[in-house]
N, C-alpha and C positions, 0 to 999 in steps of 0.2 A: 654261811658260814664266815664269810667277810665281815658282815654286820655284827656278828658275835667278837670277832677279833677287835673292831672298833671300840665297841662298847666294855670290854674287858681294859684294853688300855686307856679309855676316857676314865675308867673307875680306878685304875692305876693312877693317872694324874691327880684325880680328887684326893685319895688317900694320900698321896705323896704332898700334897699341897696341905693336907690338914696337919700331917707331920711337922711340916717345915714351919707352918703356922703356930702351931704349939711350940717349936722351939725358937721363935720370934725371928726365923729367917724369911721376913716379909717379901723381898722381893723375888726370892726363887718360888716362895707359895704363890704369888702372882703370877707367875710364869705358868706353874701347873694347874692354878684354877682357870686360867684363861685357854688351856689345851683340852679342857672336858667339853665334849661334843654336844650339841643341842639334842641329838637323838638318845642320848644318856638321862632319861626321864627320872632317873633315881636322883642323880646329882647334878645336872645342870644348872637348876635354879638356884640351889644352896651354893654352887661354885662361883654364880655370877655376884650372889650376894656377898661371899667371903672375898672375892677379887676386888668388889668396890670398897670394902671395909679395908682390906690390905693397903689400897691405894690411898685412902684416906691418911691410914697408920704412917705410911712411908711420906707423904706430903707434911704430917704435922712434925714428923721426926725432922725432917729437913729444915724447917721453918724453924723448931726448937734449936737445932744446932747452930743454924746462922745466926740467930738472935742472941746466943749465948757464945758466939766467938769462936765457935769450934770449926766452923767452916771460913776460910779467909775470904775477903773479897778478892 
């Protein structure tokens, strides 16, 4: 029963991550994708792939803002 609860919670994290990703809320999406547990065979691999993609987006956005002077030195 406890494993089922963990899998349900993991799925909720994944679904929330997708929603946040689609709304371009990348930092919160990354957090939720990272919370998907390895035992969640349905979502784990996809969550890890999405997490890596989000981290790359965040890094690119930071570089872009810095290069355009939006982030002061």
